[in-house]
Each structure stands twice: as structure tokens, then as C-alpha cells.
TISE-300863 format. One line per field, with one value per residue: residue number from 1; residue in three letters; x, y, z of N, C-alpha, C in turn. Coordinates in steps of 0.05 Angstrom, whole numbers, plus 32768, in hexadecimal, padded with zeros to 4 digits. Layout:
# TISE-300863
seq = NUM,...
type = ALA,...
nX = X,...
nY = Y,...
nZ = Z,...
caX = X,...
caY = Y,...
caZ = Z,...
cX = X,...
cY = Y,...
cZ = Z,...
# end
This chain:
# TISE-300863
seq = 1,2,3,4,5,6,7,8,9,10,11,12,13,14,15,16,17,18,19,20,21,22,23,24,25,26,27,28,29,30,31,32,33,34,35,36,37,38,39,40,41,42,43,44,45,46,47,48,49,50,51,52,53,54,55,56,57,58,59,60,61,62,63,64,65,66,67,68,69,70,71,72,73,74,75,76,77,78,79,80,81,82,83,84,85,86,87,88,89,90,91,92,93,94
type = MET,TYR,GLY,ASP,LEU,CYS,LEU,GLU,ASN,MET,TYR,GLY,SER,LEU,CYS,LEU,GLY,THR,MET,TYR,GLY,ASP,LEU,CYS,LEU,GLY,ALA,MET,TYR,GLY,ASP,LEU,CYS,ILE,GLY,ALA,MET,TYR,GLY,ASP,LEU,CYS,LEU,GLY,ALA,MET,TYR,GLY,ASP,VAL,CYS,LEU,GLY,ALA,MET,TYR,GLY,ALA,LEU,CYS,LEU,GLY,THR,MET,TYR,GLY,ASP,LEU,CYS,PRO,ARG,ASP,TYR,VAL,TRP,ARG,PRO,MET,PHE,SER,GLY,LEU,VAL,VAL,MET,THR,PRO,SER,LEU,ARG,ASP,SER,ILE,PRO
nX = 7F3F,7F00,7F0F,7F3F,7F6D,7F79,7FA7,7FA5,7F8F,7F67,7F78,7FAA,7FE3,7FF2,7FDA,7FC9,7FAE,7F73,7F5B,7F25,7F3A,7F6D,7FAC,7FC1,7FF4,8001,7FEC,7FB1,7FB3,7FE7,802A,803C,8025,8017,7FF8,7FB6,7F8E,7F53,7F66,7F9C,7FDC,7FFB,8031,8042,8027,7FE4,7FDA,800C,8054,8070,8057,804D,802B,7FE4,7FB1,7F7C,7F7C,7FA3,7FEB,8013,804F,8066,8048,8002,7FEF,801B,805F,808F,8095,80A5,80A3,806E,805C,8035,802A,800C,7FE0,7FDF,7FB8,7FD2,7FEA,8018,8039,803C,8061,8046,803A,8017,7FD6,7FE0,800D,7FFB,7FE3,7FEC
nY = 7EE8,7EE1,7EF9,7F1F,7F44,7F46,7F41,7F3D,7F02,7EC7,7E9A,7EA6,7ED0,7EF5,7EF1,7F12,7F08,7EE6,7EA4,7E8A,7E8A,7E9A,7EB4,7EC2,7EC3,7EC7,7E9C,7E74,7E49,7E48,7E62,7E81,7E74,7E8C,7E7E,7E69,7E36,7E27,7E1A,7E14,7E27,7E39,7E35,7E3F,7E20,7E0C,7DE5,7DD9,7DE6,7DF8,7DE6,7DF9,7DEC,7DE9,7DC8,7DB4,7DB4,7DA2,7D9E,7DA6,7D97,7DA2,7D94,7D91,7D7B,7D76,7D83,7D8E,7D68,7D4B,7D0B,7D10,7D17,7D2B,7D5A,7D49,7D5E,7D4C,7D36,7D46,7D75,7D71,7D69,7D3C,7D1C,7CFB,7CC8,7CDC,7CD1,7CC8,7CA9,7C75,7C6A,7C49
nZ = 7F47,7F58,7F87,7FAC,7F90,7F4C,7F18,7EDA,7EBB,7EC9,7EAC,7E9B,7E9E,7ED5,7F16,7F4F,7F88,7F99,7F8B,7F99,7FCC,7FFD,7FEA,7FA9,7F7B,7F3D,7F07,7F00,7EDC,7ECB,7ECD,7F0A,7F4B,7F8A,7FC2,7FCB,7FAD,7FB4,7FE7,8015,800F,7FD4,7FA8,7F6B,7F31,7F23,7EFC,7EE8,7EE7,7F25,7F64,7FA5,7FD8,7FE0,7FBC,7FC1,7FF8,8032,802A,7FF2,7FD2,7F98,7F5A,7F47,7F18,7EF7,7EE6,7F14,7F4D,7F8A,7F85,7F85,7FB9,7FF1,8025,805F,8090,80D5,810E,813C,8130,8115,80D6,80A2,806D,8038,8005,7FCA,7FAC,7F78,7F74,7F78,7F4A,7F0D
caX = 7F27,7EEE,7F1D,7F4C,7F79,7F82,7FB5,7FA4,7F78,7F68,7F85,7FC3,7FF9,7FF7,7FC3,7FD0,7F94,7F6A,7F49,7F16,7F48,7F85,7FBB,7FCA,8006,8006,7FD4,7FA6,7FBA,8002,803D,8042,800F,801D,7FDF,7FA6,7F7A,7F41,7F73,7FB1,7FF1,8004,8046,8045,800F,7FD1,7FDC,8027,806A,8076,8043,8053,8012,7FCE,7F9D,7F62,7F80,7FBD,8001,801F,8068,8067,8031,7FEC,7FEB,8032,807C,80A0,8089,80B5,8094,8052,8055,8027,802C,7FF2,7FDF,7FD6,7FA8,7FE3,7FF5,802F,8033,804D,8062,803C,8035,7FFC,7FC7,7FEB,8021,7FEE,7FD8,8001
caY = 7EDB,7EDE,7F01,7F39,7F53,7F36,7F4F,7F2D,7EF1,7EAD,7E86,7EB0,7EDE,7EF9,7EF7,7F17,7F08,7ECC,7E93,7E7C,7E88,7EA8,7EC5,7EB6,7ED3,7EB7,7E94,7E5B,7E34,7E4B,7E73,7E7F,7E79,7E8B,7E81,7E51,7E30,7E18,7E10,7E21,7E37,7E2E,7E44,7E32,7E20,7DF6,7DD0,7DD7,7DF2,7DEF,7DEC,7DF5,7DF4,7DD7,7DCC,7DB2,7DB0,7D9A,7DAD,7D97,7DA2,7D98,7D9C,7D7F,7D6E,7D77,7D85,7D88,7D5F,7D35,7CF2,7D18,7D15,7D41,7D5D,7D45,7D65,7D38,7D42,7D51,7D8E,7D6A,7D65,7D26,7D1A,7CE0,7CC6,7CE4,7CBC,7CC3,7C93,7C5B,7C67,7C40
caZ = 7F3D,7F70,7FA0,7FB1,7F7A,7F35,7F03,7EC2,7EBA,7ED6,7E9C,7E90,7EAB,7EF2,7F28,7F6B,7F96,7FA0,7F7B,7FAE,7FE6,8005,7FD9,7F90,7F6A,7F25,7EF8,7F08,7EC9,7EC2,7EDC,7F27,7F5E,7FA6,7FCF,7FCC,7F9A,7FC6,7FFF,8025,8003,7FBA,7F9B,7F52,7F20,7F29,7EE7,7EDE,7EF5,7F40,7F77,7FC1,7FE6,7FDF,7FA7,7FCE,8014,803B,801F,7FDC,7FC8,7F7D,7F4A,7F48,7EFE,7EE5,7EE9,7F2B,7F66,7F94,7F86,7F8A,7FD5,7FFC,8042,806A,80AC,80E8,8123,8150,8126,8105,80BA,8098,8050,802F,7FE8,7FC1,7F9F,7F5D,7F75,7F77,7F2F,7EFB
cX = 7F16,7EFB,7F29,7F55,7F81,7F8E,7FB7,7F8C,7F7D,7F78,7FA0,7FD6,7FF9,7FDE,7FCE,7FB6,7F8C,7F5A,7F3B,7F25,7F60,7F93,7FC5,7FDB,800E,7FEC,7FCB,7FB0,7FD6,8014,8040,802A,8019,8003,7FD0,7F93,7F67,7F4E,7F89,7FC5,7FFA,801A,804C,802B,7FFE,7FD5,7FF8,803C,806E,8060,804D,803B,7FFD,7FBC,7F81,7F65,7F9D,7FD4,800F,8039,806C,804F,801A,7FEA,8004,804D,8088,8090,809A,80A4,8076,8049,8046,802B,8010,7FF2,7FD4,7FC7,7FB9,7FEF,800E,8026,8046,804B,805A,8039,8019,7FEF,7FD2,7FFF,8015,7FE2,7FEE,8005
cY = 7ED5,7EE8,7F1D,7F48,7F41,7F48,7F3D,7F1B,7ED6,7E98,7E8F,7EBC,7EDE,7EFF,7EFB,7F1B,7EEC,7EBE,7E81,7E7B,7E9B,7EBA,7EB6,7ECA,7EC2,7EB0,7E79,7E44,7E38,7E59,7E6D,7E85,7E77,7E91,7E67,7E4F,7E1D,7E10,7E21,7E32,7E2A,7E40,7E35,7E33,7E08,7DDF,7DCE,7DE2,7DE6,7DF8,7DE6,7DFE,7DE0,7DDD,7DC9,7DAC,7DAA,7DAB,7D9B,7DA6,7D94,7DA2,7D87,7D6F,7D6D,7D77,7D7C,7D80,7D49,7D1C,7CF8,7D12,7D2E,7D42,7D5B,7D4C,7D4F,7D46,7D4F,7D6C,7D89,7D66,7D50,7D26,7CFD,7CE0,7CD0,7CCD,7CB5,7CAD,7C78,7C56,7C5F,7C53
cZ = 7F55,7F89,7F9E,7F99,7F64,7F20,7EEC,7EC3,7EC7,7EC7,7E91,7EA5,7EC9,7F01,7F44,7F7A,7F9C,7F8B,7F8E,7FC8,7FE7,7FF1,7FC0,7F81,7F53,7F18,7F01,7EF6,7EBF,7ED6,7EFA,7F38,7F7B,7FB4,7FCD,7FB5,7FA8,7FE0,8009,8015,7FE9,7FAE,7F81,7F43,7F26,7F15,7EDB,7EF1,7F11,7F53,7F93,7FD1,7FE0,7FC7,7FB3,7FEC,801A,8030,800A,7FD4,7FAD,7F6E,7F4B,7F2E,7EED,7EF3,7F03,7F44,7F71,7F99,7F8B,7FA6,7FDE,801A,804D,8088,80BD,80FE,8138,8148,8115,80E8,80AF,8079,8048,8011,7FE1,7FB3,7F84,7F5D,7F72,7F5B,7F1C,7EE4
# end
């Protein structure tokens, strides 16, 4: 979608290419995504399943809107080049 190679559609099966960035293998709203959705690396789905990477930056291990996420922590890059794991904003929402 807006990028390299897409096998299927944006809202379904398999996309191998980009959605505004890097590499995407899977669907934006389902299945498996390896690559970026506006950012770094995403392994999983934007709105479900498993996400290892970024939705709008940094690095997220889990999902943005659903299923698996270790306490919804995100990896945040520091100025020194180190990356630290910190709670996401969702932890502060009751």
C-alpha cells in the first residue's frame, strides 16, 4: 500500500511491501506484519495479534490496540544510543 510489493489488500490477507515505510509482511488490520507502519519495525498486526516494532516510532513489543503486550511496555531510544523499556501511556489509563 503506497509502497513496494503488495500481495492482497490493506484490510486483509498478506502484504509484502510497505505501508508508508520499510517492510510489511501481513495485513495492516490483521494477520502478520513485519516492517513498519509509519515507523521502524513491526512484527504482528496494527490492531491485533502480536506486534514487535513500532506503530508511530520507537519500538513496541506487543500490540498497539490488542492482544499480546508485556504490560504494554515500549522500548524507547535514549540519546546515548541505548534503548530502555518503559511503561506505555496505556498503563496510566484506568
